[in-house]
C-alpha positions as CSV (number, residue, x, y, z in Angstrom):
1,M,120.5,100.2,58.9
2,L,116.8,100.6,59.5
3,D,114.5,103.5,58.9
4,S,110.8,104.3,58.7
5,T,110.5,102.1,55.7
6,Y,110.9,99.1,57.9
7,I,107.9,100.0,59.9
8,Y,105.8,100.8,56.9
9,Q,106.6,97.4,55.3
10,K,105.1,95.8,58.5
11,L,101.8,97.7,58.2
12,P,98.8,96.8,56.1
13,M,98.5,99.0,53.0
14,E,95.2,100.4,54.0
15,I,96.4,102.0,57.2
16,R,99.8,103.2,56.0
17,P,98.4,106.7,54.9
18,F,97.3,107.5,58.4
19,F,100.7,107.4,59.9
20,K,103.7,109.6,58.9
21,I,106.7,108.0,60.6
22,E,109.9,109.9,60.8
23,M,113.1,108.6,62.3
24,A,116.9,108.5,61.7
25,K,118.5,105.3,60.6
26,I,119.2,102.8,63.4
27,P,121.2,99.5,63.6
28,E,119.4,96.3,62.5
29,E,119.9,94.9,65.9
30,Y,117.1,97.2,67.1
31,A,114.5,95.8,64.6
32,Y,112.5,94.3,67.5
33,L,111.8,97.9,68.8
34,L,110.4,98.9,65.3
35,D,108.4,95.6,65.2
36,N,106.8,96.5,68.5
37,I,105.9,99.9,67.2
38,A,104.4,98.4,64.0
39,Q,102.5,95.9,66.1
40,S,101.1,98.7,68.3
41,I,99.9,100.6,65.3
42,Q,98.2,97.4,63.8
43,T,96.6,96.6,67.2
44,I,95.1,100.0,67.9
45,S,93.9,100.2,64.3
46,Q,91.7,97.2,64.9
47,F,89.8,99.1,67.5
48,I,89.3,102.5,66.0
49,H,88.1,104.2,62.8
50,L,91.1,105.9,61.3
51,N,90.1,109.4,60.1
52,K,93.3,111.5,60.7
53,T,97.0,111.3,60.1
54,V,99.3,110.7,63.1
55,N,102.9,111.9,63.0
56,V,105.0,109.4,64.8
57,I,108.5,110.7,65.7
58,V,110.9,108.0,66.6
59,G,114.4,108.6,68.1
60,S,116.1,109.6,71.4
61,F,115.3,112.6,73.4
62,P,115.8,115.4,72.9
63,L,114.0,114.8,69.5
64,E,114.3,117.3,66.8
65,L,111.7,117.7,64.0
66,S,113.0,119.9,61.1
67,M,110.4,121.9,59.3
68,S,110.7,124.2,56.4
69,N,111.5,127.3,58.5
70,S,112.2,126.0,61.9
71,V,113.3,123.0,64.1
72,L,111.0,121.7,66.9
73,S,112.9,120.3,69.7
74,V,111.1,118.1,72.2
75,Q,112.6,117.0,75.6
76,I,110.4,114.9,77.8
77,L,110.3,115.2,81.6
78,E,110.0,112.4,84.1
79,P,107.9,110.5,84.9
80,A,106.7,110.5,81.3
81,L,108.2,108.0,79.0
82,H,106.9,109.2,75.7
83,I,104.6,112.1,74.7
84,A,101.7,112.9,72.5
85,I,100.9,116.5,71.5
86,E,97.9,117.1,69.2
87,N,98.5,114.7,66.2
88,F,102.2,114.1,67.1
89,V,103.6,111.0,69.0
90,F,107.2,111.2,70.2
91,L,108.7,107.9,71.1
92,D,112.1,107.4,72.7
93,L,113.9,104.4,71.7
94,N,116.2,104.6,74.6
95,V,113.3,104.3,77.1
96,M,111.9,101.4,75.0
97,L,115.1,99.5,75.4
98,S,114.7,99.4,79.1
99,L,111.3,97.8,79.0
100,P,110.1,94.3,78.2
101,S,108.3,93.9,74.9
102,P,104.7,93.9,76.3
103,L,105.3,97.2,78.0
104,Q,107.0,98.6,74.9
105,K,103.8,98.0,73.0
106,A,101.6,99.2,75.8
107,C,103.6,102.6,76.0
108,V,103.4,103.1,72.3
109,M,99.7,102.4,72.2
110,E,99.1,104.7,75.1
111,E,100.5,107.6,73.1
112,L,98.6,106.5,70.0
113,A,95.4,106.3,72.0
114,H,95.8,109.7,73.3
115,V,95.9,111.0,69.7
116,L,93.5,108.6,67.9
117,M,90.9,108.1,70.7
118,N,91.2,111.6,72.1
119,I,91.8,110.3,75.6
120,R,93.3,113.0,77.9
121,D,93.0,111.1,81.3
122,E,96.2,109.1,82.0
123,H,94.4,106.6,84.2
124,L,91.6,106.0,81.7
125,V,94.0,105.6,78.7
126,K,96.0,102.9,80.7
127,I,92.8,101.0,81.3
128,V,91.8,101.1,77.6
129,V,95.3,100.2,76.5
130,A,95.4,97.2,78.8
131,E,92.0,96.0,77.5
132,M,93.4,96.0,73.9
133,L,96.6,94.1,74.8
134,P,96.3,90.3,75.7
135,D,99.8,90.3,77.4
136,V,99.3,93.4,79.6
137,V,97.1,94.2,82.6
138,Y,96.8,97.4,84.4
139,Q,97.0,97.1,88.2
140,N,98.2,99.2,91.1
141,E,98.5,102.3,88.8
142,Q,100.9,100.6,86.4
143,Y,101.2,98.2,83.4
144,V,102.2,94.7,84.2
145,P,103.2,92.0,81.6
146,V,101.4,88.7,81.9
């Protein structure tokens, strides 16, 4: 079984403190999903100056985040695939399973870009993400793997 430790081990030591990753254990057969999350974190980190911590919550919607005195439950509404709120990124592994690897990375990076680059506009964030990824282009209002 894999947990957030698996992702942390894939990240360079110098960027690990900027990402607080929380997830339940998942079967090892899904390691490639966690690899794509780690690669997305590494890629975006090459383009930005990390100066704040991002809480990355990985699981299946509805996601629940336990805090000392409460539980935060997040349910995503279509057409969104994942969601970023303030310094929190919520990633749905079930959604990632339905996408090819380049699009998995693009979707993760899009949420990270919202948080780390402070981009609110959905069209602009997709253009920026496509520029950072060599195997994705943005055309006709959607990501396309190349």
